[in-house]
C-alpha positions, -999 to +999 in steps of 0.1 A: -790-399+184-795-400+147-774-386+120-783-379+087-755-382+061-753-371+024-759-403+001-722-402-011-710-406+025-736-431+034-724-452+002-686-448+017-697-461+049-716-491+034-684-497+012-661-498+041-684-520+060-688-545+031-648-546+029-648-564+062-622-538+076-646-524+100-672-541+123-696-512+125-705-475+115-689-463+146-655-480+137-654-464+103-664-430+116-636-434+144-612-442+117-620-413+095-615-389+126-583-404+136-571-399+100-583-364+101-563-359+134-533-370+118-536-350+088-542-318+109-511-328+130-490-333+099-501-301+083-494-281+118-460-298+120-449-291+084-461-254+088-442-253+120-411-266+104-414-238+078-418-212+102-389-223+122-367-221+089-379-187+080-374-175+116-338-189+114-332-171+080-346-138+095-322-143+126-291-148+104-301-118+080-304-097+113-269-108+127-254-100+092-268-067+091-289-075+060-324-061+074-342-032+060-370-012+076-408-020+068-413+009+044-382+001+023-391-033+021-426-025+008-410-004-017-388-030-029-418-054-030-437-030-052-410-023-074-403-060-080-441-067-086-444-038-109-413-048-132-425-084-130-460-078-141-457-045-159-479-029-135-485+010-134-479+032-101-517+030-094-513+001-072 
């Protein structure tokens, strides 16, 4: 199998090989893929944590009777946006 890489990627591969950290191109590519997997996992875990916090906040608001229905919430959001950005009712 032959893969054609953009010149900047090829140059990066060559720099990594010359550094002596990797024995061949496959090692460089595998290291890159592992970094990509770790980055995606970190992003997923971070977002999962944020969603868990938001769910907890929602549950607490529900238990305290601080929820409003959807149309009321949208009206409040639009009113806040209009006051913040001085937007007319044409939104």
